C-alpha positions as CSV (number, residue, x, y, z in Angstrom):
1,X,95.7,149.7,67.2
2,X,97.7,146.8,68.6
3,X,95.7,143.8,69.6
4,X,95.8,143.1,73.3
5,X,98.0,140.3,74.3
6,X,96.6,137.4,76.3
7,X,97.5,137.0,79.9
8,X,100.1,134.3,80.5
9,X,100.0,131.9,83.5
10,X,103.2,132.2,85.5
11,X,105.6,129.3,85.3
12,X,105.9,126.9,88.3
13,X,108.6,124.8,89.4
14,X,108.2,121.5,91.0
15,X,108.8,121.4,94.8
16,X,111.3,118.5,94.6
17,X,114.1,117.7,92.3
18,X,113.2,115.3,89.4
19,X,115.9,112.7,88.3
20,X,118.5,113.8,86.0
21,X,117.3,111.4,83.3
22,X,114.1,109.5,82.6
23,X,114.2,105.7,82.4
24,X,111.2,104.4,80.9
25,X,110.0,100.7,80.8
26,X,110.5,99.0,77.5
27,X,107.4,99.7,75.3
28,X,105.2,96.7,74.5
29,X,102.7,95.6,72.2
30,X,100.5,93.9,74.9
31,X,100.0,95.1,78.4
32,X,102.3,93.8,81.1
33,X,101.0,90.6,82.7
34,X,100.9,89.6,86.5
35,X,103.5,86.7,85.9
36,X,105.9,89.1,84.3
37,X,105.4,91.5,87.3
38,X,106.4,88.7,89.5
39,X,109.2,87.6,87.3
40,X,110.7,91.1,87.7
41,X,111.8,90.4,91.3
42,X,115.5,91.1,91.6
43,X,115.8,92.2,88.0
44,X,114.5,95.7,87.8
45,X,112.7,98.1,89.8
46,X,109.0,98.4,89.5
47,X,106.9,101.7,89.2
48,X,103.2,101.9,90.1
49,X,100.9,104.9,90.1
50,X,97.3,105.4,91.0
51,X,95.0,106.7,88.3
52,X,91.1,107.3,88.4
53,X,90.1,107.9,84.9
54,X,91.1,107.6,81.2
55,X,93.3,110.9,81.2
56,X,95.2,110.0,84.4
57,X,95.7,106.4,83.3
58,X,96.8,107.5,79.7
59,X,99.4,109.9,81.0
60,X,100.8,107.4,83.6
61,X,100.8,104.7,81.0
62,X,102.6,106.9,78.5
63,X,105.1,107.7,81.1
64,X,106.3,104.1,81.1
65,X,104.9,102.9,84.6
66,X,104.7,99.2,85.1
67,X,101.3,99.2,86.8
68,X,98.4,101.4,87.1
69,X,96.4,101.1,90.3
70,X,92.7,102.4,90.5
71,X,92.9,102.7,94.2
72,X,90.2,103.3,96.7
73,X,92.1,106.5,97.4
74,X,89.9,107.9,94.9
75,X,87.4,108.5,97.6
76,X,89.9,111.1,99.0
77,X,91.9,112.2,96.0
78,X,88.9,112.5,93.5
79,X,85.7,112.5,95.4
80,X,86.6,114.7,98.4
81,X,85.7,112.4,101.2
82,X,87.7,112.0,104.4
83,X,88.7,108.5,104.0
84,X,88.6,105.6,101.8
85,X,85.6,103.5,103.6
86,X,82.7,104.9,101.7
87,X,83.7,104.2,98.2
88,X,81.5,101.6,96.7
89,X,82.3,98.5,94.5
90,X,80.2,100.2,91.7
91,X,82.2,103.4,92.0
92,X,85.4,101.4,91.5
93,X,84.0,99.7,88.7
94,X,83.1,102.9,87.1
95,X,86.6,104.4,87.6
96,X,88.2,101.2,86.7
97,X,86.4,101.1,83.3
98,X,87.2,104.7,82.6
99,X,91.1,103.9,83.5
100,X,91.1,100.7,81.3
101,X,90.5,103.0,78.2
102,X,93.8,104.9,78.8
103,X,96.0,101.9,79.7
104,X,97.8,100.2,76.7
105,X,101.0,98.8,78.2
106,X,100.8,98.8,82.0
107,X,99.3,96.2,84.2
108,X,95.9,97.6,85.5
109,X,95.2,96.7,89.0
110,X,91.8,97.6,90.7
111,X,91.4,98.0,94.5
112,X,88.7,96.0,96.2
113,X,87.0,98.6,98.3
114,X,85.8,98.3,102.0
115,X,83.1,95.8,102.5
116,X,83.6,94.0,99.2
117,X,85.8,91.1,100.4
118,X,85.3,91.1,104.1
119,X,81.8,89.4,104.4
120,X,82.5,86.1,102.9
121,X,84.9,84.2,100.7
122,X,82.3,83.6,97.9
123,X,81.4,87.3,97.9
124,X,85.0,88.4,97.7
125,X,85.5,86.1,94.6
126,X,82.3,87.4,93.0
127,X,83.4,91.1,93.7
128,X,86.9,90.4,92.2
129,X,85.4,88.9,89.0
130,X,83.2,92.0,88.7
131,X,86.1,94.3,88.7
132,X,87.8,92.2,86.1
133,X,84.6,91.6,83.8
134,X,82.9,94.8,84.3
135,X,85.7,97.3,85.0
136,X,88.5,95.8,82.8
137,X,90.9,95.2,85.6
138,X,93.7,92.7,85.0
139,X,94.4,92.0,88.8
140,X,92.9,93.3,92.0
141,X,94.4,94.4,95.3
142,X,93.0,93.7,98.7
143,X,94.2,94.7,102.1
144,X,95.1,92.8,105.2
145,X,96.2,89.1,105.7
146,X,93.2,87.6,103.9
147,X,94.7,84.4,102.8
148,X,91.6,82.6,102.3
149,X,90.1,85.4,100.0
150,X,93.4,85.7,98.2
151,X,93.6,81.9,97.5
152,X,90.0,81.7,96.3
153,X,90.5,84.7,94.1
154,X,93.5,83.5,92.4
155,X,91.8,80.1,92.0
156,X,89.0,81.8,90.1
157,X,91.7,83.0,87.7
158,X,92.1,86.7,89.0
159,X,95.7,87.7,90.1
160,X,96.0,89.3,93.4
161,X,98.3,92.0,94.8
162,X,98.4,91.9,98.8
163,X,98.6,95.0,101.1
164,X,100.1,94.9,104.4
165,X,101.4,97.4,107.1
166,X,99.0,100.5,107.2
167,X,95.9,99.3,105.7
168,X,93.6,102.5,105.4
169,X,90.4,100.4,105.3
170,X,91.4,99.3,109.0
171,X,92.0,102.9,110.2
172,X,89.4,102.8,113.0
173,X,90.9,99.6,114.4
174,X,94.6,100.9,114.0
175,X,93.6,104.3,115.7
176,X,94.3,106.4,112.5
177,X,97.0,106.7,109.9
178,X,99.9,105.3,111.9
179,X,103.1,103.7,111.2
180,X,102.8,99.9,111.5
181,X,105.5,97.3,112.7
182,X,107.5,99.5,115.0
183,X,107.7,96.8,117.7
184,X,109.8,93.6,117.0
185,X,106.9,91.3,117.5
186,X,104.6,93.1,115.4
187,X,107.2,93.3,112.7
188,X,107.8,89.5,112.9
189,X,104.2,89.0,112.4
190,X,104.0,91.1,109.4
191,X,106.9,89.1,107.8
192,X,104.8,86.0,108.5
193,X,101.7,87.5,107.0
194,X,103.7,88.4,104.0
195,X,104.9,84.8,103.6
196,X,101.4,83.5,104.0
197,X,99.9,85.9,101.3
198,X,102.7,84.8,99.0
199,X,101.8,81.2,99.8
200,X,98.1,81.9,99.0
201,X,99.1,83.0,95.4
202,X,99.6,86.9,95.8
203,X,102.0,87.7,92.8
204,X,103.0,91.1,94.4
205,X,102.6,92.8,97.7
206,X,102.2,96.5,98.6
207,X,103.9,97.5,101.9
208,X,102.6,100.7,103.4
209,X,103.9,103.0,106.3
210,X,106.3,100.6,108.0
211,X,110.1,101.1,109.1
212,X,112.5,100.8,106.3
213,X,114.4,97.9,107.9
214,X,111.0,96.0,108.0
215,X,110.4,96.8,104.5
216,X,113.7,95.4,103.4
217,X,113.3,92.3,105.6
218,X,109.9,91.5,103.9
219,X,111.4,92.0,100.5
220,X,114.2,89.7,101.2
221,X,112.0,87.0,102.7
222,X,109.6,87.0,99.6
223,X,110.1,85.5,96.1
224,X,107.4,88.0,94.8
225,X,108.2,91.8,94.4
226,X,107.2,94.3,97.1
227,X,105.7,97.6,96.2
228,X,106.6,100.3,98.9
229,X,104.7,103.4,99.9
230,X,106.3,104.7,103.0
231,X,108.3,101.3,103.3
232,X,111.9,102.6,102.7
233,X,114.2,102.3,99.5
234,X,114.8,98.5,99.6
235,X,111.3,97.4,98.3
236,X,111.3,96.0,94.8
237,X,109.3,99.0,93.6
238,X,107.4,102.0,94.7
239,X,104.1,103.5,94.3
240,X,102.5,107.0,94.9
241,X,99.1,108.4,94.7
242,X,98.5,110.6,91.6
243,X,97.3,113.7,93.5
244,X,100.4,113.5,95.9
245,X,103.1,113.0,93.3
246,X,101.7,115.9,91.0
247,X,100.9,118.3,93.9
248,X,97.0,118.2,93.5
249,X,96.2,117.3,97.0
250,X,95.2,120.3,99.0
251,X,96.7,118.7,102.4
252,X,100.2,118.5,103.5
253,X,101.5,115.1,102.0
254,X,102.8,112.3,104.3
255,X,106.5,112.1,105.0
256,X,107.0,109.6,102.3
257,X,105.7,111.7,99.4
258,X,107.9,113.3,97.0
259,X,106.2,115.9,94.9
260,X,107.5,116.0,91.2
261,X,105.2,118.9,90.2
262,X,102.7,121.5,91.6
263,X,99.8,121.0,89.2
264,X,97.1,122.6,91.4
265,X,99.1,125.8,91.5
266,X,99.8,125.7,87.8
267,X,96.2,125.0,86.9
268,X,94.9,127.7,89.2
269,X,97.2,130.2,87.6
270,X,96.1,129.0,84.2
271,X,92.5,129.3,84.9
272,X,93.0,132.8,86.5
273,X,94.7,134.0,83.4
274,X,91.9,132.5,81.1
275,X,89.4,134.4,83.5
276,X,91.2,137.6,83.1
277,X,91.5,137.3,79.4
278,X,87.8,136.8,79.1
279,X,86.7,139.6,81.4
280,X,89.0,142.1,79.6
281,X,88.1,140.9,76.1
282,X,91.3,139.5,75.3
283,X,90.1,136.2,74.6
284,X,89.2,134.9,71.9
285,X,91.2,136.9,69.3
286,X,90.5,136.7,65.6
287,X,93.0,134.1,65.2
288,X,91.2,131.8,67.6
289,X,87.8,132.4,65.8
290,X,86.6,130.6,62.6
291,X,86.9,133.1,59.7
292,X,84.2,133.9,57.2
293,X,83.9,136.3,54.1
294,X,82.8,139.9,54.3
295,X,80.0,138.9,51.9
296,X,78.8,136.2,54.6
297,X,78.7,138.8,57.1
298,X,76.8,141.4,55.0
299,X,74.4,138.8,53.7
300,X,73.6,137.4,57.2
301,X,72.9,141.0,58.4
302,X,70.6,141.8,55.4
303,X,68.8,138.6,56.0
304,X,68.2,139.2,59.8
305,X,66.9,142.7,59.1
306,X,64.4,141.4,56.5
307,X,63.0,138.8,58.9
308,X,62.9,141.5,61.5
309,X,60.7,143.7,59.3
310,X,58.2,141.0,58.6
């Protein structure tokens, strides 16, 4: 009798076209540093992704990204919460420590969560140092035009990535996840804030959800690289959230997201195939079991019968 064949998960195709060739960053013996990221301005495009644990950081690092960001978006992408406001510093340290184990070449950046830097400058410095000392981050990112905090954290020896435009930790003040800088005066203010963050010591700047011309204007105005997420193609680099890029997010992605895979669909199909094989006794087969001699099976059966008779 023929052995039943295991079920096969259907093949899935990515929603969006991937580039015709893969361009990896040069491999390194040591992780990329903040000064090296800053020096890349005008020389090459920078790539950042978010990651939340060792596997996601390891895969992103192996793909050749320049920076791995343990973002406070883990509240939504991993923990299933409605926004980023509830993620705690201890949770960020926990996930940063896990991601650090997977990063060998990229620069590991940790988000400073809501409430960890807004209360006072000394507390901002203390919490940034915890993300480095306890979490293993090599830089931190904080939202908004917080020049005093940025300067103090840099003075403590921790590199800082700034973040302007749509700052999700301020969603209640902003009235939701809305594009920022649509009005000229607001756009000019964002350019000034970007210059101030650079002056305070930030080595890079994330620009989120702003008009493309404004992203280009800020990029031209700065000597440090800009990393866009919904800020147009003229930024010095781009970042996407892990779950959005790979099609793991359950909701429709924002306009700026390009999905390069649909891993949620592929994973669901694979798990359904596994469940079907288990229920129909197609898994495991003899080839997927540890073998033993016929004498072992007979001896084991005999010994169990003897014990039962006692």
